[in-house]
N, C-alpha and C positions, 0 to 999 in steps of 0.2 A: 663630431657626431654627438658625443656625450654632453658637450656644452649645450647643444640644442635640446637634448632630452631634459637636462636640468632646467633650462629656460622654460620648457613646456610646463614643467611642474610648478615653477614660480608663477607663470601666467595663470595657471588654473587656480592657484591659491589666491592670487590677487583678485581674480574674477569672483571667487567665492566671497571674499571680503566685501567687494563692491555691491554684490547682489543681496547679501544677507541683511536681515533686520538688525537694528542697532542694539538689541538687548545685550546686557553684560554676559549672560549665560551663553548666548549664541556666539558672541565674539570670543569668549574663552574657549569654547569647543573648537572653533576654527583655528585659534592659535595653537591648541594642542595638536590638531591635525597637521598644521604647518610644521611643527617641531618633529612629528613622526615622519613626515615626508622627507625632511632633511636627513633623518637617519637612514631612510630607505635609499635616497639618491647617493648618499655616502657609500652605503654598502654596495650599491650597483656599480659605482665608479671604481671602488677598490677591487671588486671582483673582476671587472672588465680589464683593469690595468695589471693585475697581479696574478691572476689564475694561470696555471702552468700552460694551458692551451688557449689559443684565441677562440672566443665564443661569439656567435652571432647575437646581436642585441635582441632580435626577436625571440630567440630561445630563452634568454634571461628574463625578458618581460613576461612571456607566456608562463614560464616557471613560477614567477612571482605571483601572477594572477591565480594560477592553479593552487599555489600554497595558501593564498589569501582566502579563497573560497572553501578549501578543505578545512580551514580553521572554524568555519561557521556551523555546518551541520552536514550529515551524510547525504542529503538530497541536493545541496547546492554544489554545482560542478562547473568547471571550465571545459569547453569543447574546442579543440583545435579545428581549423577550417576543414581538414580532410575528414575528421571524425564527424563533425557536424553535418557535412554534406552527405556522408554515408547514412547517418541517422535519418535525414530527411528522405532519402531514397527508400530506405527500409519502411518508413512510415507510409509512403505513398504506394508501395508495391508489396509483393509477397517476399518473405524471407524465411530462411530455415532457422528454427529455434527448438528449444527443449519443452516449452510449455510450463515454465515456472515463473512466478513473480518473485523478485528478490528485493531485499532491503538490507539495511545495516542495523543490527540490534546488539547491544552490549559490545560494540566495536567489532562484531563479527558479521561476515557476509551470511545472510540468513534467508532461507526459503520462506517466503510469506505463505505461499500455497502452490501446490501443483494443480494444473488445470485438468479436469476429467478428460480421459481419452487421449491425452498427449503422450509423447515418448517418455517424459519424466514420470508421469503418473503410472504408466505401464510397468516401468522397471522398479517402482517402489519408493520414489522420493516422497518425503513427507513434510508437512508444514512444521516449521521449527528446526529443520535440519540446518546445520552450520556447514557452509562450503569453505573448507580450509585449504583446498588446492584445486586449481584448474590446470589440467595437463602437467601435473607434477610441480607446478609453480605455486608457492605459498601465497595466499591471498591477504596477508597482513597489510593493512593500510590501503587496500584496493578501493577505488571509488565504484559506485554502482554503474556509472557509464562505462568504465573500463571493463568491469565484469561482464556487462551486457555485450560489449564488443567481442570478448573472448568466447562467450557462450553461443552467440549467434554465428551462423555461417551457411555454407551451401547445403541445401537439402540433400540428405543421403550420406553426408560425412559424419564422422564420429567425434565425440569429445568426451574425455574422461574427467570426472570430478571426484574429489575425495570428501567424504561427509563425516562430520562428528555428530552423533545422534545421542540424545539423552537415553539412558538405559542400556547403552551398548558399551562394552569394555574394550572395544577396538574401533579403529577407523574403518570406514567402508568405502570401497571403490565402486563407482558406477560408470560404465561406458554406455553412452546414450547416443543414438543415431538421430541427427537433426532431421526435422520434417517441417513442411509448411504448416503453420499453426492456424487452424480455422476452428473457432469455438462457437457453438450454438449457445446463445445466452440462456434460453429456456431448455434445460437439460432433461427435465422430467415433469410431467403434469398428469395427475390421475386422482381418482377417488380412492382413498385407502379403505375406510370402513366407517359406518355410522354417519354417512354423508360428510365426512371430513376430507377436504381436498388437500393435495400436496403438490407444491410447485418448487422445483429447484432451479435457482438462478446461478449460472456459473460465472458470469461476467456482465458488466454494465457497458453495452455497446450502443451504437446509434439506433439499432432496431429493437433493443431490449424492451422498451416501453410498449411498442406495438405487439411484439411477440407475447409479452406478459398479458396484455389486454385480450388477445386471442385465446390464450390458455384459460384465463379467468372466465370468459364468456362460455367456452366449451364446458368447463366444469360446472358452471352455474346451470347450464341446460341439463346436466346429468344429476342435478339435485344438491349440489354443494351448499351447505349452510354454515360452514366454518373452514378455516384455512390454516395450513402450516406452510410458511414461506421459508425455504431452506437456503440460507446464505453461507453455509459452511464452506470453507476453502474457496470463497469468492474474493479474489484480490482487489476488486473494485473496477474502476474504469472512469467513465465520463461523469462530471459533476451534474450536468443538466439532465442526464439520464437518471441519476440517483434522485434528483428532485422530482422528475416525472413519475418514477415508481412510487415514491413516498406520497405524492399527490393523489394517487388512486385510493389510498386508504385513510385520508384525512379530510375532515370538513373544511369548507372554504375559509381562508384567512388565517390558518394556523401556520406558525413558524415551522419550517423544515430544518433549515441550517443557516448559519450566518458566518461570515468570515471577518477577521480583524487583522489589520496590518498597521504599519507605522504611519502611512499617509492615507488621506481621506478616500482616495479612489480605490483603495484595497478593501474597504469596508463595504460588504454587500449582505443583503438579506434575501432569503428565498422563502416564499410563503406558498401555501396551497391555494388553488383557484376556487372560485365560488361554485363552479359547475359540479353537479353530482356525479360521482364515479362509483367506487366500490366501498366507500367508507362506512356503509351501513352494515358491514359484516358484524354480527353480534359477538363473534369470537375469533381470535387470531393469535397464533404463536409464531415467533420468528426464531429459527435455529441459527446459532453462530458458534464459532470456535476461534482458535488462535490464527487460523488462516483467513478469517474474515477481515478485510481491510478497506480503508479509504471509502469508496462509495457505499460498500456494504455497511460500514459503521455509521454513515450518514443516515441510511434508511432505518437501521436498528435504533439509533438514537432518537430519530424523529418519531417513530412509532412508540417507543418507550416513554419519552417525555410528554407526548400528547395522550398517553393512557389509552392507546388504541390496540394494544396487543401485549403479550407476555413474551419476554426474551428468555430463551432456554439454551444452555450449552456452557461454553467456557469463555473467559475474557478474550476480547478481540485483539488484533495485532497492535492497534494504536498508531495508524498512519493518517494523520489529519493535518497535513500542511499543504499549501498551494505553491507550486513552482511555476515561474514565468520564464520563458526563454527569450533572451534579449540578444539580438545579433549585433556584433561589433563590425566596424568598418573594414577590417582585414579579412572578414569571412568567418572568424571565430564567433563563439557565442557563450553567453553566461546562462546557466540554468539556476535561477536564484529563487530561494524560498522567500515569498513576499507576504504571505498571510497564513493564518491557521483557521481550521474549522472548529465551530462550537455548536453543540446541540441546542435545541430550543431553551432548555433550562440554564444554559450558560456553561455547561461542562466542556472542557477542552478534550478533543478526541486525541490529539497528538501526544504520544507517549503514555497516554492513560488508557485508551481503549474503552469499550463499552462493557460494563459489568452486567451479566445476565440477572434477571429476577430470580431464576432458579439455576444454580450452577450444577451442571451434570458433567462429570468427567467421563470420557470414553473408557469402557471397562478394561481395554487392553493397554491403556496408558500407564506407564510406570512413573511413580514419583521419585525423582532422584535429585541429589544436590547439583545445583548449577555451577558451572565454572565462573568464578567471580571476575576474572580479568582475562581479556583476550590474549595478553602476552603469555599467560600461563599455558594457553592452548598451543600457541606456536612454539614455545620452548619444548613442550612434550613432543611435538611433531618432529622438530629438528633432532631431538635425542633418538627418535625412532628411525631416523634415516638409515637406509640399508635393510630395514625390516618392512617390506611392502605391506600395505593394508590388505586385509582379507577381502576377497571378492565373494560376496554372497551369491548363491544361485538365484537367477532371475525368477524361476517358478516359485521359490520360497518367499520372495519379496513381493509377489503379486498382491495388490491390495484389492479387496472386494469393494465394489461400488456400493454406495449407501442403499440400504434396503429398509422396508418398513419395520424391520426387526432390530435395528441398532438401538442401544439403550437411550440415546438422546432423543431419537424420534419416538420411541415408545413412551418416554416421559411426556413429550408434547401431546401424544394421543391421549394419555391418561388425564392430563390437565383439561383438555377440551371435553372429554367424556364426563369428567367430574363437574365441570361448569354446566353441562347440559342436564345432568341429573339434578343439580342444585336448582336450576331454573324450573324444572318440572315440579319439584317439591314446593318451591316458594311461590310459583305463579298462582295456584288456587288460593293460597293464604292471602296474597295481595289482592286478588279479585274479591274475596270475602270482605276485606277491610274497606275496599272502595264502596261496596254495596252498603 
């Protein structure tokens, strides 16, 4: 059996040699790959022959692939056939969830944002919370896909997570009841004051572009002459929807976002169309925070780099990589990072985020020193075993939904009002000069 495995690797390497161009650098790279494959097959054979228990070859191979992808980045994952099938079923139908978008930041499982109106939002989960335990199991080294698998489940069932939150001197336990997550992409749309419109987008779904168009037309009929687009705690969604949303506010032919990968087919550009939409708004502010990610960052970056609006809030999450799912012949699959997003001016979104033009921290946010290493977090947790985290009362953790009176939104209003006053003052002066 193992001789066949070894022979398979040799055939693959020989095939690579026969198909590769003849440059010295390319041949040297393939020789290095061959040497490393020899090390891998030696380790595989030694493990199979000498490990205390007999192991199925499939288990060893899958473990090796899983380890290989985990060495790349937090978003590249190996999915076993059973898990991959379950993920496909959940994508096609309804499933029970908590209503949070998660990622890995500083080697810790992190809440990118809680979605408005979901179970996680209602109990008080916040953007930036570190999930250090799921059902009393420490999350050290957990992959995003494994974490999703543990957090999702049958609607009506409970799951307990333990949170490390900046500004808190203790760990927090939250027991959350799973529910079917249905998110309205346009969460709020109204005129605030002085003909300033306000639209909150909670996620970028298939219908988001149409829902946004309807909201814009409604507010325009009510006299809107400027707009605040709220993307705070919006974890993103579909790339094409982010492009469609950006397209509404940009003149034709403007760059919205582009991707760059290692191979030519991964390099793509997305530009605005020539048709007139809503880009003639004289004034626009986009609100963002650390919970704004992915598609939200694409929109904010496009508007900022094309000088079509002012970005207000705090630095965004910095999730700007593209994952491609590639199914393998045994029914398993690779979720592989294949390219990264760049704003029109060439800024990388991934790991960097979008820096607002005006940085405005929420008033209740505390500035505290961050834990430098994830291992320090888990060492502290293990020392505290036997001392259960304190459960806060749900009513005390209730978060108020965004209102026109929060300080970030108030800043956006002040900016737009100031621009209006400035235009009123300067318009007569410009008219006099023209005459």
